[in-house]
C-alpha positions in Angstrom: -11.4 -0.6 12.2 -11.2 -3.8 10.4 -8.8 -4.5 7.5 -9.9 -7.4 5.2 -6.3 -8.6 4.6 -5.3 -8.4 8.2 -4.0 -11.9 9.2 -5.1 -11.6 12.8 -8.7 -11.1 11.7 -8.6 -14.1 9.5 -7.0 -16.2 12.2 -9.7 -15.2 14.7 -12.4 -15.9 12.2 -11.0 -19.4 11.4 -10.6 -20.1 15.2 -14.2 -19.0 15.8 -15.6 -21.1 13.0 -13.6 -24.1 14.2 -15.0 -23.9 17.7 -18.5 -23.1 16.7 -18.7 -26.1 14.3 -21.4 -28.7 15.0 -18.9 -31.6 14.7 -16.6 -30.2 17.4 -19.4 -29.6 20.0 -21.0 -33.0 19.3 -17.9 -35.1 19.7 -15.0 -33.4 21.3 -16.4 -31.8 24.4 -17.6 -35.1 25.9 -14.5 -37.0 24.7 -12.1 -34.5 26.3 -13.9 -34.8 29.7 -13.5 -38.6 29.5 -9.9 -38.4 28.5 -9.1 -36.1 31.4 -10.5 -38.6 33.8 -8.4 -41.4 32.4 -5.3 -39.2 32.4 -6.0 -38.3 36.1 -6.1 -42.0 36.9 -2.8 -42.6 35.0 -1.1 -39.6 36.7 -2.2 -41.0 40.1 -0.8 -44.4 39.2 2.4 -42.8 37.9 2.9 -40.9 41.1 2.4 -44.1 43.1 5.0 -46.0 41.0 7.5 -43.1 41.4 6.9 -43.1 45.2 7.6 -46.9 45.2 10.9 -46.4 43.3 9.6 -48.1 40.1 10.6 -45.4 37.6 12.0 -48.1 35.2 8.7 -49.8 35.0 6.9 -46.5 34.5 9.3 -45.5 31.7 8.6 -48.9 30.0 4.8 -48.5 30.2 4.9 -44.9 28.9 7.1 -46.1 26.1 4.7 -48.8 25.2 1.8 -46.3 25.3 3.7 -43.9 23.1 4.5 -46.5 20.5 1.0 -47.8 20.5 -0.4 -44.3 20.1 1.9 -43.7 17.1 1.0 -47.0 15.4 -2.7 -46.4 16.0 -2.5 -42.8 14.7 -0.8 -44.1 11.5 -3.7 -46.5 11.0 -6.7 -44.4 12.2 -6.0 -40.8 11.0 -6.1 -41.7 7.3 -9.5 -43.4 7.8 -11.2 -41.1 10.3 -9.2 -37.9 10.5 -9.1 -36.1 13.9 -11.6 -38.6 15.4 -9.2 -41.4 14.6 -6.5 -39.5 16.5 -8.8 -39.0 19.4 -9.6 -42.7 19.4 -6.0 -43.7 19.2 -5.2 -41.5 22.2 -8.0 -43.1 24.2 -6.8 -46.6 23.4 -3.2 -45.7 24.3 -4.2 -44.0 27.6 -6.5 -46.9 28.6 -3.8 -49.5 27.9 -1.3 -47.5 29.9 -3.7 -47.1 32.8 -4.6 -50.8 32.6 -1.0 -52.0 32.7 -0.2 -49.7 35.6 -3.3 -50.8 37.5 -2.6 -54.5 37.0 1.0 -54.0 38.2 0.0 -52.1 41.3 -2.8 -54.7 42.1 -0.3 -57.5 41.7 2.3 -55.7 43.8 -0.2 -54.9 46.5 -1.5 -58.5 46.6 2.0 -59.8 46.8 2.9 -57.4 49.6 -0.2 -58.4 51.6 0.2 -62.1 51.2 4.0 -62.3 51.9 4.1 -60.2 55.0 4.5 -62.1 58.3 
């Protein structure tokens, strides 16, 4: 039995329409997969820094990434909507992963070349 004014039915219908929309399937599914790969890299780098007792550096990098994401969202969302938010998140994640990778490469190079 379905009631027209039932909020749960309306919520389900809106949810279904959202996920069946052409725009979501064209853009988001591929983008989410790429974002998960970058987040996986960043989580690996974070764990490595924590294991190396570099939590202060990690907090600074995550703070820079969060601030960058906020600023990019303020700029991109009014122009491109949810796609702007996705792009801002990508840029922030890539910047954080890049900084962490550069730091770890530098620390590794330094450790290899200064050992006796």
